[in-house]
C-alpha positions as CSV (number, residue, x, y, z in Angstrom):
1,M,0.0,0.0,0.0
2,K,1.4,3.4,-1.1
3,K,1.8,6.2,1.5
4,I,0.6,9.7,0.6
5,V,1.3,12.7,2.8
6,T,-0.5,16.0,2.3
7,I,1.0,19.3,3.6
8,G,-1.1,22.4,4.2
9,G,-4.2,23.5,6.0
10,G,-7.7,24.9,5.5
11,T,-9.8,24.6,2.4
12,G,-6.9,23.4,0.2
13,S,-6.1,20.3,2.3
14,Y,-9.8,19.6,2.8
15,T,-10.4,19.5,-0.9
16,V,-7.5,17.1,-1.6
17,L,-8.3,14.8,1.3
18,R,-12.0,14.5,0.6
19,G,-11.1,13.0,-2.8
20,L,-8.2,10.8,-1.7
21,K,-10.2,9.1,1.0
22,N,-12.1,7.2,-1.7
23,Y,-9.1,5.2,-2.7
24,D,-8.6,2.0,-0.7
25,D,-5.1,1.3,-1.9
26,I,-3.4,4.2,-0.3
27,E,-2.5,5.2,3.3
28,I,-3.1,8.9,3.9
29,S,-1.4,11.2,6.4
30,A,-2.4,14.9,6.5
31,I,0.2,17.2,8.1
32,V,-1.6,20.4,9.2
33,S,-0.3,23.9,9.9
34,M,-0.6,25.1,13.5
35,A,-0.3,28.9,12.7
36,D,-4.1,29.6,12.5
37,D,-5.1,32.3,15.0
38,G,-8.3,33.8,13.5
39,G,-12.0,33.4,14.1
40,S,-13.2,30.7,16.5
41,T,-9.8,29.1,16.5
42,G,-8.1,32.3,17.6
43,V,-10.6,32.9,20.5
44,L,-10.1,29.3,21.8
45,R,-6.4,29.6,21.4
46,D,-6.3,32.8,23.3
47,E,-8.8,32.0,26.0
48,L,-8.0,28.3,26.7
49,G,-4.4,28.2,25.7
50,V,-5.0,25.3,23.3
51,L,-3.4,24.6,19.9
52,P,-5.5,25.9,16.9
53,P,-8.2,23.3,16.0
54,G,-9.7,24.9,12.9
55,D,-7.5,23.5,10.1
56,V,-7.3,20.1,11.9
57,R,-11.1,20.0,12.1
58,Q,-11.4,20.5,8.4
59,C,-9.0,17.7,7.6
60,L,-10.8,15.4,10.0
61,L,-14.1,16.2,8.3
62,A,-12.6,15.5,4.9
63,L,-11.4,12.1,5.9
64,S,-14.4,11.1,8.0
65,L,-16.4,8.0,6.8
66,H,-19.4,9.1,8.8
67,G,-22.6,10.3,7.1
68,D,-23.7,13.9,6.5
69,T,-25.3,14.2,10.0
70,V,-22.0,13.8,11.9
71,R,-20.1,16.0,9.4
72,K,-22.7,18.7,9.6
73,L,-22.4,18.5,13.4
74,M,-18.7,18.9,13.4
75,G,-18.9,21.9,11.0
76,Y,-21.9,23.5,12.7
77,R,-21.2,27.1,13.6
78,F,-23.3,28.6,16.5
79,E,-25.2,31.7,15.4
80,E,-26.2,33.2,18.8
81,G,-25.3,33.3,22.5
82,T,-21.9,33.1,24.1
83,L,-20.8,30.5,21.5
84,K,-21.7,32.6,18.5
85,G,-19.1,32.2,15.8
86,H,-17.6,29.0,17.2
87,T,-17.9,25.6,15.5
88,F,-18.9,22.5,17.4
89,G,-15.8,20.7,16.1
90,N,-13.4,23.4,17.3
91,I,-14.9,23.2,20.8
92,L,-14.7,19.4,20.8
93,L,-11.1,19.4,19.8
94,A,-10.3,22.0,22.5
95,G,-12.0,19.8,25.1
96,L,-10.2,16.7,23.9
97,E,-6.8,18.5,24.2
98,K,-7.6,19.4,27.8
99,T,-8.9,16.0,28.8
100,A,-6.3,13.9,26.9
101,G,-3.4,16.0,28.0
102,S,-2.1,17.0,24.6
103,F,-3.4,18.2,21.3
104,V,-1.9,15.3,19.4
105,K,-3.6,12.8,21.6
106,G,-6.9,14.7,21.4
107,V,-6.7,14.6,17.6
108,E,-6.2,10.8,17.7
109,I,-9.3,10.4,19.9
110,A,-11.3,12.6,17.5
111,S,-10.1,10.5,14.6
112,D,-11.5,7.4,16.2
113,I,-14.8,9.2,17.0
114,L,-15.1,10.4,13.4
115,K,-13.9,7.1,11.8
116,I,-11.5,8.8,9.5
117,R,-9.6,7.1,6.7
118,G,-6.0,8.0,7.4
119,R,-4.2,10.2,10.0
120,V,-4.3,13.9,10.8
121,I,-1.1,15.2,12.3
122,P,-0.3,18.7,13.6
123,V,3.0,19.8,12.1
124,T,4.2,20.9,15.5
125,E,3.1,20.8,19.2
126,D,4.7,24.2,19.9
127,I,2.9,27.5,20.0
128,A,3.4,28.9,16.5
129,C,3.0,32.7,15.9
130,L,3.6,33.4,12.3
131,V,5.7,36.5,11.4
132,I,6.1,38.2,8.1
133,T,9.1,40.6,7.8
134,L,8.7,43.1,5.0
135,E,11.4,44.6,2.8
136,D,11.3,47.9,4.8
137,G,11.9,46.0,8.1
138,T,8.2,46.2,9.2
139,Q,6.9,43.0,10.9
140,V,3.4,41.7,10.8
141,F,2.6,39.2,13.6
142,G,-0.1,36.5,13.5
143,E,-1.6,34.5,10.7
144,N,-4.9,36.3,10.9
145,N,-3.3,39.7,10.7
146,I,-1.1,38.6,7.8
147,N,-4.1,37.1,6.0
148,H,-5.8,40.5,6.0
149,S,-2.7,42.7,5.3
150,D,-1.3,44.0,2.1
151,I,2.2,42.5,2.4
152,Q,2.8,42.6,-1.3
153,A,2.8,46.4,-1.6
154,V,6.1,46.6,0.3
155,G,7.4,43.1,-0.4
156,V,8.0,40.0,1.7
157,K,11.6,39.6,2.9
158,K,11.2,36.7,5.3
159,V,8.6,34.3,6.7
160,S,9.3,33.0,10.2
161,F,7.9,32.3,13.7
162,K,8.1,34.6,16.7
163,E,9.8,31.8,18.6
164,S,11.4,28.5,17.7
165,V,8.9,25.9,16.4
166,R,10.0,22.3,16.1
167,I,8.5,19.6,13.9
168,N,6.3,17.1,15.6
169,E,8.1,13.7,15.6
170,H,5.0,12.0,14.2
171,A,5.0,14.4,11.3
172,K,8.7,13.8,10.6
173,L,8.2,10.0,10.6
174,V,5.4,10.0,8.0
175,I,7.4,12.3,5.8
176,L,10.4,9.9,6.0
177,E,8.1,6.9,5.2
178,A,6.1,8.5,2.4
179,D,6.0,7.5,-1.2
180,L,4.4,10.7,-2.4
181,I,4.2,14.2,-0.7
182,V,1.6,16.7,-1.9
183,L,2.5,20.4,-1.1
184,G,-0.8,22.4,-1.1
185,P,-2.8,23.8,-2.7
186,G,-3.9,26.6,-0.5
187,N,-3.2,30.0,0.9
188,F,0.5,30.4,0.2
189,Y,1.7,32.5,3.1
190,C,-0.9,31.4,5.7
191,S,-1.5,27.7,5.1
192,L,1.5,26.2,3.2
193,M,4.5,28.2,4.3
194,P,3.8,27.8,8.0
195,N,4.6,24.1,7.5
196,L,7.7,24.5,5.4
197,I,9.5,26.8,7.8
198,V,9.1,24.6,10.9
199,D,12.5,23.6,12.3
200,G,13.3,20.1,11.0
201,F,10.7,20.1,8.2
202,K,13.1,20.9,5.4
203,E,15.6,18.4,6.7
204,A,12.9,15.7,6.8
205,I,11.8,16.5,3.2
206,K,15.5,16.3,2.0
207,E,16.0,13.0,3.8
208,S,12.8,11.5,2.5
209,K,12.8,9.4,-0.7
210,A,9.3,10.4,-1.5
211,K,8.4,12.0,-4.8
212,I,7.1,15.6,-4.3
213,V,4.1,17.0,-6.2
214,L,3.2,20.6,-6.2
215,P,-0.4,21.5,-7.3
216,I,-0.2,25.1,-8.4
217,N,-2.9,27.3,-7.0
218,L,-5.7,28.2,-9.4
219,T,-5.9,31.8,-8.2
220,N,-3.7,34.5,-6.5
221,K,-4.6,36.3,-3.3
222,K,-5.0,40.0,-3.2
223,G,-2.3,41.7,-1.2
224,H,-0.2,38.6,-1.1
225,T,0.4,37.0,-4.5
226,L,-1.4,39.1,-7.2
227,F,0.0,38.5,-10.7
228,F,2.1,35.5,-9.5
229,D,2.7,33.0,-12.3
230,A,3.1,29.3,-11.7
231,S,6.9,29.7,-11.8
232,D,6.7,32.2,-8.9
233,Y,5.1,29.7,-6.6
234,L,7.6,27.0,-7.8
235,N,10.7,29.1,-7.2
236,E,9.6,30.3,-3.8
237,I,8.9,26.7,-2.6
238,E,12.1,25.2,-4.0
239,T,14.1,28.0,-2.5
240,I,12.6,27.4,1.0
241,L,13.0,23.6,0.8
242,D,16.4,23.7,-1.0
243,K,15.1,20.8,-3.0
244,K,13.5,20.3,-6.4
245,V,9.9,19.1,-6.7
246,D,9.3,16.1,-8.9
247,Y,5.9,16.9,-10.4
248,I,4.0,20.1,-11.0
249,F,0.2,20.1,-11.5
250,C,-1.2,23.1,-13.5
251,N,-4.9,23.3,-14.3
252,N,-5.6,23.4,-18.1
253,E,-9.3,24.2,-18.0
254,L,-10.7,27.7,-18.0
255,P,-13.2,28.7,-15.3
256,S,-16.5,30.0,-16.4
257,D,-17.0,33.8,-17.1
258,E,-19.3,33.9,-14.1
259,Q,-16.6,32.4,-11.8
260,V,-13.9,34.8,-13.1
261,E,-16.1,37.9,-12.7
262,M,-17.3,36.9,-9.2
263,Y,-13.6,36.4,-8.2
264,K,-12.5,39.7,-9.7
265,M,-15.2,41.6,-7.8
266,E,-13.5,40.4,-4.6
267,E,-9.8,40.2,-5.5
268,G,-9.3,42.5,-8.6
269,D,-7.2,41.9,-11.7
270,G,-4.2,39.5,-11.6
271,V,-6.2,36.8,-9.8
272,M,-5.7,34.0,-12.3
273,V,-2.4,32.1,-12.1
274,L,-0.9,31.8,-15.5
275,N,1.0,28.6,-16.5
276,D,4.5,29.7,-17.6
277,L,6.1,26.3,-17.1
278,L,5.2,24.8,-20.5
279,S,8.8,23.8,-21.2
280,D,9.3,22.2,-17.8
281,E,9.4,18.4,-18.2
282,R,8.0,18.0,-14.7
283,L,4.7,19.7,-15.7
284,I,1.5,17.8,-15.7
285,S,-1.3,19.8,-17.3
286,V,-4.6,18.4,-16.0
287,S,-8.2,19.5,-15.5
288,V,-8.6,20.0,-11.7
289,L,-11.1,22.9,-11.7
290,S,-14.5,22.7,-9.9
291,H,-17.5,24.3,-11.7
292,E,-19.5,24.4,-8.5
293,I,-20.0,27.8,-6.8
294,V,-20.4,27.2,-3.1
295,E,-22.4,29.5,-1.0
296,Q,-20.7,30.5,2.2
297,N,-22.4,30.2,5.6
298,K,-23.3,33.8,6.5
299,S,-22.2,33.2,10.1
300,D,-18.7,32.4,8.9
301,K,-16.7,35.6,9.4
302,V,-14.0,34.5,7.1
303,A,-16.3,34.0,4.1
304,S,-14.5,35.1,1.0
305,A,-14.1,34.8,-2.8
306,R,-12.3,31.5,-2.2
307,S,-15.6,29.7,-3.0
308,Y,-15.8,31.0,-6.6
309,I,-12.8,29.2,-8.1
310,R,-11.5,26.1,-6.4
311,H,-10.1,22.7,-7.1
312,D,-12.4,19.7,-7.7
313,S,-11.9,17.0,-5.0
314,T,-12.4,14.1,-7.4
315,K,-10.3,15.5,-10.2
316,I,-7.2,16.5,-8.1
317,A,-7.3,13.2,-6.1
318,E,-7.4,11.2,-9.4
319,A,-4.5,13.2,-10.7
320,I,-2.5,12.5,-7.6
321,H,-3.5,8.8,-7.5
322,N,-2.5,8.4,-11.1
323,L,1.1,9.3,-10.2
324,L,1.3,6.1,-8.1
């Protein structure tokens, strides 16, 4: 049985994992960023001192074999009272961390409860405060602040953590044992990079014999990566890892006019990622675009244009599986 490891967090990892869980001939491990500090996750992190549950919750939901009722329960967001804005799944994970003695153990218990296919592994057990240092020396602290800041106007000089953040040994082990490692897709600076810069992550990737696949994002983020081409993402990641990737997925299907216009209304021009890697022998051009336009829950404070153009779970999982 082949071992696949996904690296990321949030909607990107959810999309990939939801498709991969349908294959019985693979073993899935999802390594998840611990930098999230916004919304319900941020409140629980600040008030209870727990590690951020939000991205982990999404990965658990993606891999769960339970029916819609349980998945809806885990994703349910309270709309009134003192719990307004919180999801049930986040509260459950925070409670499990407190009762189990560690976040990692709590996630393992939640995995049993939800009957997931695979494993969900926090990239670190340390408190991770993401820091972006700009070209003029200014620093932006916290994933949520970074996510809502125009860091591109001045330029990003360095991505780091406020204090040392070490790789979780469980995460290191699955990287070393992997046959295939999938980097992203997802929010470049807030979901993918917080994994790559953890102490020991780069060393584990370089030691691993796994093939690395990079699914290029479909769209760029306003204030972060507007007008990025596929090569910009590739160069940034290979520089951080100090290692070449083996395969590059680029979508070869155009979104509908409706999808593009709805996205531009939120993000502006320069949102579509152009494929400038046509001469790269590692390139795999494949249709991975979803034509579904998902309506966001109005109580979700982080609702955004991300719903308009996104990867299709079935298509991207099939493309990844085909590599094996």
